[in-house]
C-alpha positions in Angstrom: -31.7 247.4 -22.4 -29.9 247.8 -18.9 -27.3 250.5 -18.5 -25.5 250.4 -15.5 -23.3 253.2 -13.9 -20.8 253.1 -11.1 -18.4 255.5 -9.7 -15.0 253.4 -8.8 -12.5 255.1 -6.8 -11.7 258.3 -8.7 -12.7 257.2 -11.9 -16.2 255.7 -13.7 -17.4 252.6 -14.9 -20.2 252.0 -17.5 -21.6 248.5 -18.6 -24.4 248.1 -21.4 -24.8 244.1 -21.1 -26.6 243.9 -24.1 -26.0 241.6 -27.0 -28.2 243.5 -29.4 -27.5 247.2 -29.4 -25.7 246.6 -32.8 -29.1 246.5 -34.1 -29.7 250.2 -33.8 -27.2 250.7 -36.7 -27.0 247.6 -38.5 -30.5 246.4 -39.1 -32.3 246.5 -42.3 -35.1 248.9 -40.9 -32.9 251.6 -39.5 -31.8 254.1 -42.0 -27.9 254.9 -42.7 -28.7 258.4 -41.5 -30.0 257.7 -38.4 -27.2 258.4 -35.7 -28.8 257.2 -32.4 -26.2 254.8 -31.9 -23.1 256.9 -32.8 -25.1 259.4 -30.4 -25.4 256.9 -27.6 -21.7 255.7 -28.0 -20.5 259.4 -28.0 -22.3 260.4 -25.3 -21.2 257.3 -22.9 -17.6 258.1 -24.0 -17.8 261.8 -23.0 -20.0 261.0 -19.6 -16.8 258.6 -18.7 -14.1 261.1 -19.6 -15.0 264.2 -17.6 -13.2 264.0 -14.3 -15.4 262.1 -11.1 -17.5 264.9 -9.0 -17.8 264.4 -5.7 -20.9 263.2 -4.4 -22.5 261.9 -1.4 -25.8 259.5 -1.8 -26.8 255.8 -0.9 -29.5 253.5 -1.9 -31.3 251.2 0.6 -30.2 248.0 -1.5 -28.0 246.8 -4.0 -30.6 244.7 -6.1 -34.2 245.4 -6.9 -37.1 243.6 -8.9 -39.5 245.9 -11.4 -42.1 247.5 -9.6 -39.9 247.7 -6.3 -39.7 251.1 -4.7 -36.3 252.1 -3.4 -35.2 254.6 -0.8 -32.6 257.2 -2.1 -30.9 259.7 -0.3 -28.3 262.1 -1.5 -26.4 265.5 -0.7 -26.4 268.0 -3.5 -23.1 269.9 -3.8 -22.4 273.3 -6.1 -19.5 273.4 -9.0 -17.1 274.0 -6.0 -17.8 270.7 -4.5 -19.5 272.4 -1.3 -22.6 272.0 0.2 
């Protein structure tokens, strides 16, 4: 499964480009009381609905292959968005 997240302007974008996430809920082996699918969807919605936070960070490339090393640079800020 792939889950892609990106800040865009003052907002956020989330993409889960898979065709089989429905199986979390609908597959015959998943018991009706299993709320995994609802939990994932609710968490994604909750994460997107919170206000965008200030961030400073970068990675050294846009695309990677499995096993590739990626350099990540980040500045951490407190709750008041101060360094």
